[in-house]
C-alpha positions as CSV (number, residue, x, y, z in Angstrom):
1,X,42.5,-32.8,7.2
2,X,44.2,-32.8,10.7
3,X,47.8,-32.7,11.1
4,X,49.1,-34.2,14.2
5,X,52.4,-33.3,16.1
6,X,53.7,-34.7,19.3
7,X,52.7,-32.5,22.2
8,X,53.9,-32.6,25.9
9,X,54.1,-36.0,27.4
10,X,52.6,-38.6,25.6
11,X,49.7,-36.2,24.1
12,X,49.2,-35.3,20.3
13,X,48.5,-31.8,19.3
14,X,46.7,-31.0,15.9
15,X,47.4,-28.0,14.0
16,X,44.4,-26.2,15.6
17,X,45.9,-26.7,19.2
18,X,43.7,-29.2,20.5
19,X,45.7,-32.0,22.5
20,X,44.6,-35.7,23.0
21,X,46.1,-38.2,25.1
22,X,47.6,-41.0,23.8
23,X,46.8,-44.2,25.3
24,X,48.7,-47.5,24.9
25,X,46.4,-50.0,26.2
26,X,47.1,-53.7,25.6
27,X,45.4,-56.0,28.1
28,X,47.3,-58.8,29.6
29,X,44.6,-61.4,28.7
30,X,45.2,-60.8,24.8
31,X,48.9,-61.0,25.2
32,X,48.3,-64.4,27.1
33,X,46.1,-65.6,24.4
34,X,48.3,-64.7,21.6
35,X,51.3,-66.5,23.5
36,X,49.0,-69.8,23.8
37,X,47.8,-69.7,20.3
38,X,51.6,-69.5,19.0
39,X,52.5,-72.5,21.1
40,X,49.4,-74.4,19.9
41,X,50.2,-73.6,16.3
42,X,53.7,-75.3,16.7
43,X,51.8,-78.4,17.0
44,X,49.4,-78.3,14.1
45,X,49.8,-79.5,10.7
46,X,46.8,-77.8,9.1
47,X,44.7,-74.6,10.2
48,X,41.1,-73.8,9.4
49,X,40.4,-70.1,10.0
50,X,36.7,-69.1,10.5
51,X,35.9,-65.7,9.7
52,X,32.7,-63.5,9.2
53,X,31.5,-63.6,5.4
54,X,30.4,-60.0,5.8
55,X,33.8,-58.7,6.8
56,X,36.6,-61.3,6.1
57,X,39.6,-58.9,6.2
58,X,38.5,-57.4,9.5
59,X,37.9,-60.8,11.5
60,X,41.5,-62.1,11.4
61,X,44.4,-61.2,13.4
62,X,47.0,-59.0,11.6
63,X,49.7,-61.3,12.6
64,X,48.0,-64.8,11.7
65,X,49.9,-65.5,8.7
66,X,53.1,-64.7,10.4
67,X,52.2,-67.1,13.2
68,X,51.2,-69.8,11.0
69,X,54.5,-69.9,9.0
70,X,54.3,-72.3,6.1
71,X,51.4,-74.4,7.7
72,X,48.6,-75.5,5.4
73,X,45.5,-73.1,5.9
74,X,42.0,-73.1,4.7
75,X,39.8,-70.4,5.1
76,X,35.9,-70.9,6.2
77,X,33.8,-67.6,5.7
78,X,30.6,-68.3,7.8
79,X,27.3,-66.4,7.5
80,X,27.1,-66.9,3.9
81,X,23.5,-66.3,4.0
82,X,24.1,-62.7,5.1
83,X,26.1,-61.7,1.8
84,X,24.8,-61.6,-1.8
85,X,25.9,-64.1,-4.6
86,X,28.0,-61.3,-6.2
87,X,30.0,-60.5,-2.9
88,X,30.4,-64.2,-2.3
89,X,31.9,-64.8,-5.9
90,X,34.1,-61.7,-5.4
91,X,35.6,-63.1,-2.1
92,X,36.2,-66.5,-3.6
93,X,38.0,-64.9,-6.6
94,X,40.0,-62.5,-4.3
95,X,41.2,-65.3,-1.8
96,X,41.9,-67.8,-4.8
97,X,44.1,-65.1,-6.1
98,X,45.8,-64.9,-2.6
99,X,46.4,-68.7,-2.9
100,X,44.1,-69.4,-0.1
101,X,41.4,-72.2,-0.5
102,X,38.0,-71.0,0.8
103,X,34.7,-72.6,1.8
104,X,31.5,-70.7,2.6
105,X,29.0,-71.9,5.3
106,X,26.0,-71.0,7.3
107,X,26.9,-72.2,10.8
108,X,23.4,-71.9,11.8
109,X,22.0,-74.0,9.5
110,X,24.9,-76.5,9.2
111,X,25.5,-75.8,5.6
112,X,29.0,-76.2,4.3
113,X,30.0,-78.9,6.5
114,X,30.7,-81.4,3.6
115,X,32.7,-79.0,1.8
116,X,34.7,-78.1,4.8
117,X,35.4,-81.6,5.4
118,X,36.7,-82.1,1.7
119,X,38.9,-79.0,2.1
120,X,40.3,-80.4,5.5
121,X,41.1,-83.7,3.7
122,X,42.9,-82.2,0.7
123,X,45.0,-79.9,3.0
124,X,45.9,-82.9,5.2
125,X,46.7,-85.2,2.2
126,X,50.0,-83.6,1.9
127,X,51.1,-84.2,5.5
128,X,51.2,-87.9,5.1
129,X,52.8,-87.7,1.6
130,X,55.6,-86.1,3.0
131,X,55.9,-88.5,6.1
132,X,55.8,-91.7,3.5
133,X,58.8,-90.0,1.5
134,X,60.9,-89.9,4.7
135,X,59.9,-93.5,5.3
136,X,57.8,-92.7,8.2
137,X,54.3,-94.3,9.0
138,X,51.2,-92.1,8.2
139,X,49.6,-90.4,11.2
140,X,46.7,-88.5,12.4
141,X,47.0,-84.8,11.1
142,X,46.6,-82.2,13.9
143,X,44.0,-79.6,12.9
144,X,43.3,-76.2,14.5
145,X,40.3,-74.1,14.0
146,X,40.5,-70.2,14.8
147,X,37.0,-68.7,15.4
148,X,36.3,-64.9,14.9
149,X,33.5,-64.1,17.2
150,X,31.8,-60.8,16.5
151,X,28.7,-59.6,18.1
152,X,26.5,-57.1,16.4
153,X,23.6,-55.2,17.8
154,X,20.5,-55.2,15.5
C-alpha cells in the first residue's frame, strides 16, 4: 500500500520517497459543453440518458443527477446484445431499486425502439397532467437525449 503526502510545490510523495507531479487538467471545451448542457436541461421536461449496457455506471457524468434536478428521467442501456441475460436482469433490478425506469436496446439492429417510445410517453404523461391541473392547455413535451459515446479497441 502506498501512502501519499504532499511534497514541494504541486507534487505528491509516497512513503518510499518517490515524487509525482500532480496535474490539474480540465480542458475548456469540456467546461463549455457542461455549461451548454445545463442550459439546455432548463428547457427540458423529460431526459432520456443513453448509456453503454456493458458499463452503465461508468458511462454517465458524476453530476448528471444534480444537473437534472427533479426532471423526469429515463435510462436507455444500449448494446444489450453484448451482455448476458443474467447481467441484464441484475442491472434492471439495480436501476428499478434506484427508482429509474430503464429500457434495454440494440442500436445497431434498431431493437428496443418501441419500448423506448412507450417509456418516453409514460414519462411525458405527467407533464400535461400538471399543466391541466393549472388550467393550461397541453403542450408538446421537450425531450433531451444524452448519449454516452465510448470507443473500444478490439
